[in-house]
N, C-alpha and C positions, 0 to 999 in steps of 0.2 A: 662396792668397787674399791679395791685397794691400790690398783696400779694407776700410774700417771701417764697420760697420753700426750702426743704432740703431732702436729701436721702443718704443712704449708696450707694456708687458707686462700692463697691466690694461685692463679693458673700458672702452669709451667711456661718458661720462656723469659726472655729478657724484658725487664720493665724498670721503671724508675723506683718503685717501692714494692716490696713483698712483705706479706704478713705471715708470721708463724705463730700458731696458737698452742697453748698448753692447758691441760685441765687434770685435776686430781690432787690427792693429798701431798704429793711430793713437789708440787709446783713452786711453792715458796722457797724450798731448799734449792731447787734447780736455778731459780732466778738469782738467788743470793750468790750461788757459786759462780755464776757467769757475770753478774752485773752489780754485785755489792748489796747494800741494805735495800730492803723493800721500799719502793716509793710510796707516796700518798695514794690511797686507793682511787682508782678511776681518773687519775690525772696523768697525762703524758709526761714522761721524764726522759731527758736525753742521757744515755748511758753508754759506756764503752763495754762491749761484750768480749769476753775472753774465754779461750778454751782451757782444758785441764792443765796445760803446761804454761799458762799465762800469756800465750800468744793472742794478739788482737784479732778478733773476727770482724768487727765493724763498729762504727758509731751509730747507734740506733735509738729509736723511741721505744720506751718500755711502758706498758700499762698493766697495772696490777689490779685484779678483781677478786678480793677475798670472798669466799662463799659465806652465806648462800646468795649474796648479791651479785651473781654472775649469770651468764647465759646458761651454763650447765648446772648451776646450783652448787658447784664445788669451787675450791680455790682455782683460779684460772689467771692466765697472763697472755699478753700479746707482745711480740717483738715486731716492730716495723723497721725492717732493714732495707738496705739498697737491694735492688732486684736482680743483681747479677747472679748467674748460676753458681759461681764459686763461693759467693757469700752465703747463699742458701745452703749449699752442700756442707760448708764448714759448720754452720749453725746446727743443722740436723744431725751431723756426725757427733757434735759435742753433746747434744741432748741424748742421743743413743748411748754414748759412753757413760752417761750418768745413770743409766738404767731405766730411762723412760721408754715407752713403747710407741711405735708409730700407730696412729689411730686408724681404725677401719672406716670404710665409707659410712657416713652418717652417725659416727659414734658420739660426736659432740652433741648432736641433737637428740640422740637416743638417751644420753645421760640427762639432758634437760627434761625429757619426757619422764624418765624413771625417778627424777628428783622433784617432780611435780611443777616444773616451770612451764611446761606446755602439755596439752593433751595430744592424742594421736592425730586428731583432725587438724590441730594447729601446726603440728610438726609437718604434716603433709603440705600445709600452706607454705612453710619455709621452703620445701623442695620445689613447689610450684613457682614460688617467687624467683628462685635461682634460675629456673628453666624458662621463665617468661620471655617471650619474644615480641609480644604485641601489647598495646595498651590494655586491651580487654583482658588478656591473661594476667597482667600485672594487677589490675583492679580486683579481679576475682581472687587472686592469691592473697592479696592484702586483706580482703574481707575474711577469708578463711583463717589466716594467721591471727587476725584480730578477734576471732572467736565466734564468727557468725553462725557456723554450723553447730559449734559447741553450745551456744546459747539456745538455739532452737531445739537441739536434742535435750537439753536440760528441761525445757518447758514441756516437751513431749513426755519425758520420764516422770515429771511431776503429775501430769494428767493420768498416766498409767498407775502411779502410786495411789492416786485418789480412787480410781476405778477398782484397783485391787483391794483397797481397804474396805470398800463397800461389799465386794464379793466375799471376802474373808470374814467380815462381820456376820453375814448371813450364814456362812458355813460353820463358824466356830461358836457362835452364840445364838443358836436357833431358839432357845427357850428364854433368853434374856430379854430385857426391855429395849429392844432395838426395833426401828420401824419395820413393818412387815414388807414394805416395798423397797427395802434397802438394796437388794440385788438388782432390781429393775432400774434403779437410779444410775447404775453403772452403764447401762446400755447407751444413752445419748452421749455420754463422755467417750465411750469407745467408738461409736459411729462417727463423731466429729473428728476424732483422731485418725481414723481410717481415711477419711476424706483428705485430711492434711497430708498424711503420708503418701497417698496416691498422687497428689499434686507434686510433692517433693520428688517422687520417683520420676515423674514425667520431666520435671525440671532438671533432674540429674543428668539426663541425656544431653540437654543443652550445655550444662557445665562441662561434661566430658568432651563435647565437640569444641568448646572454647579452648580447653587444655590441649587437646590432641590435634585439632584442625578440622575444618569443614571439608569434606571429601567430594571432589568433583571429578567425574569420569568422562573422558572423551571416547566415544564409541562410534563404530561404523565399519563399513567394508574396507578392504585394503585400498589405499590410494584415495581415500575420501578427503584427506587434508588434515587429519588429526595431528600429526607431528608438526606440520606447518603452523597450525593454530596454537599448539603448545608453545612453540618457539616465539610466536608473536606475543602471546600473553606474558611469557616469562621475560621477554626482552633479550633473549640470548639463544644460542644454538644448544638447547638441552637435548634435543632428539635429532637423529640422522634423518634427513629428508632425501629420498631418491624416487625415481619413476618406477622402480622395481616393486611390484606388489609383495607384501609380506616382509618388508624391511624391519619393522618393529615387531619383535617376538617376545618381549618381556614388558613388564610394567615400568614405565619411567615416571617417577613421582617428582614433582617440582613444587616446593613450598613457596607461597607468596602471601602478601597481606592485602586484603580487600576490606575497606571500611573499618580498619582497625582490628580485624580478626584474622587469625591464621587460617589459610586455605591451602589444601593440597590438591593440585590438579594432576591427573594421571593420564598420560598417553598410553594407549593399549594396542595390542595386536589387532589387525583387521579381522573382523568376524566373517568367516567363511568355512565351508567344509574343505578339508585338506587331508591328504594321505601322508604329509610330512609330519613325523612324530614331534619334532621340535616346535613347528608352527602350531600343531594341534594343542600342545601344552600351553603355548602362548594364548591361544583362543580361549582355552579353559580358564586361565588366570584372568583374562580380560572380562569374561562373563562373571566370574566370582567377584572381582573388584567392583564391577558395575552394580552387582546385586547389593553390595554393602555400601555403595556411595550415597551421600546425602542428596546429590544432584547429578543427573546424567545429561550430557550434551551429545546428541546424535548428529553425525555429519553424513551427508549424502552427496555424491558427485552429481552435479547438475547436468553433466554431459553424458552420463551413463543411463541408458533407458531402463536398466535393471534396478536402478536405485530405488529405495523405499524406506519408509519409517515404520515398517510393520511391527517392529519389536519395541517401539517407544511406549512408555506408560504415562499415565497422567502426571503432570508436573515436570516431565522432561522438556528440555529445550531442543528443538529440531532446526538444523541449519542446512541450507543448500549451498554448496561450495562450487567454485569455478564457473560461476554465472557470467563472469567477464570474458570467458573464452569463446563465447558464441551462443547460438541457439541450442538449448538442451531440453530437458524434461520440464514441462511447465506445470504439472499437476501434483507435485510433491507437497505434502504438508510441511510447514515450517517457514521461518522468516527468511526472506531473500538475504543471503549473506555471502560475501566473498572474502576469503582469508587474506587476499592481497590488498583490500581496501582499508586504509586507516580509519575512515569514517565508520565502517561497519564494525571494526574492532573496538572502537570507542563506544559504540552502541552496546556491544556485547559486554564490555567491562562494566558499563553502567547497570545493565541487567543483572549481571553476576553480583556486583556489589550490593544492589538493592535486595537481592534474594538472600545473600549471606546475612546482611544486617537484620532483615526481617526474621530470619530463623534463629539468630543467636542473641539478639538484643532483648532487653526487658527493662522493666522499671528499676530493677536492681539485680545484681549478680545472683545466681542460684546458690542455695545453701549447700547442696550436695554437688560435688564436682567429679567424683571418681566412680568407676564401676563398682568398687568395693562398697561405697556408700549406698549406691542404688540397690545392690543385692541385699544389704542388711535392712534397708527401708522396706523393700519388698517382703522380706521374711517377717518383719514386725507386723506389717499390714495383714499378711496372710494369717498369722497367728491370731490377730484380733478378729478377723473374719470367722475363724474357727471358734473363737470364744463365744461369738454371738449365736452359734448354733447349739450351745450347750445349756439351754434353758432348764433342762431336767437334771443336769449334773453340774452344780456350781463349783465342785472341787476341780473338775476338768477345765471349766471356764477360767478359774483363778490360775491354774497352771499355764494355760495358754497366754494369759496376760503377763505372767512372770517371764515366760519365754520371749514374748515380744519386748519386754523391758531389757532382757539380756542382749537381744539383737541390737537394740539402740545403744546399749552401753559399749558394745564392741566398736561402734563408730568412733568413739573418743578413746578407745583402747583400755577401758577399765578392766575388761576380762579377756582380752585377746591372748591366745596361747603364744608361747615363746617363738614358735616357728613362723607365725604370722608376723610378729614384730620384726623378726630377723629379716624376712623377705622385704618388708616395707622399707626399713632403714638401709638395706643394702643397695637401694636404688639411689641413695644420696651420693654426692661427690665427697671425696676425701677432704677433710678440713672443715666439714660442716656437719 
C-alpha cells in the first residue's frame, strides 16, 4: 500500500475532543507540514496545526507512531483536536489538500491485518468490541481480540499437522523403515479433534447469540395482551395498544438487557386466519420470527373461551392474561399471569433473566462467536469424518485432512479470498 489514509476516529457531532487518525508512508510528511518537526514517538505533544496557507486550524495534541510499532504496522499519527464541526472540517480539508485519501470503512484494521499485527479473528474482535452494548459482549470481544480463538485454532492445526504427517509417511514411504501402523496412529488424533470441533460448533451458536442478542417472541391470538406485555417489559410505549384486533401487523423488536446479556423481544401480529392481505403477511412474519426465536412466550386471553395453547412447544412459556377482569377460562395450561399486575411482571422478568443466563453463560466465553466461524468449523469436522472412512485409500484421507486444515486456516484469514476479506472489513466503522 503506497497511499496514506486519514479519517475521524470519533463519532460525528459536537464533543469536547475529536480524534483524527492517519496511516501510511506519507504520514510523517503530512504531520510536519501541519505541525512542524515530528514529536517523540508515542508521547503526546501540544502543537499548533496550520493549513497550507499558514492559517491556524487548532491547538491540539499530536501523537506520532512510527511503523512498525503502530496499530496498522505503518507510520501513523493521531490529532486530538477540539470537537467542533468547523475544526474537524478544516483539519480534514487540509489533509485532503495534501493528497491523502479518506479511509474506507475498516481500512485501518485491514492494514493491521495485512501487516501481521492482527489475524482475521482478532480483527473481528475489534469490530465486536466497538459494537459491544453489554458486559457479556464486551468480555467475549476482548477474549477474541486477545487471541482466544486464534490460539485454539493454532492448537487444532498442530494436531492436524501431526495426523497428516502420519498419513503421508504411510503413503510416501511404504517400503521404508516406518512403523507398519503409522497410518492407524492418525485415527485417534483425528477422532479427538472431531469431538473438539463438534463442541466448538455447538458453542459457536451461544457466541453468536451473545453478539446478536437472545431472541424472545411474544405470540398469541389478537388482543391477547402481547403489545401490552412488550410495553411493560420495555418500560415505554414501544407498541400501539388498542381494543381493535389486528392492530399489530408487523414485527416490533425491542432490545433490552437481562442478566448482562442483550435480548431482543418481539411483539408480533395476532395469529389467526384472515382474508386481509396485509394482516395475513403479518401473521406469516410472526410465525417465521417465532420459529427462529430462542424462546417463545404464548399469551392467551383468560376471558376468551376459544383461547388455547395448542401451538406451544416444549420449553415455551404460556401465560394467561386478563385474569383480573373476572371469571374466565380455568383449564388453560400456563402460569396465572396478568399483564396489569406489577408482581406478575416481576415474576416474569425473573424467569426470563434466569432462562437467558442459563442459555448464554458458561465457565468462559466461547471461542467461536460468528456464523462464519461455525460454518468453517463444521466444514473441518466433516472433512475429518470423511477422512476416517478412507481406510483403503490413504491418499484421499490425507487430502481430506489437508482440506480440514485449510478450513481452519480461513478462520484466522490465512487463505481467505479477497472478496471475503472485503466483505468482512466493510462492516467496520470509518476510522477503525
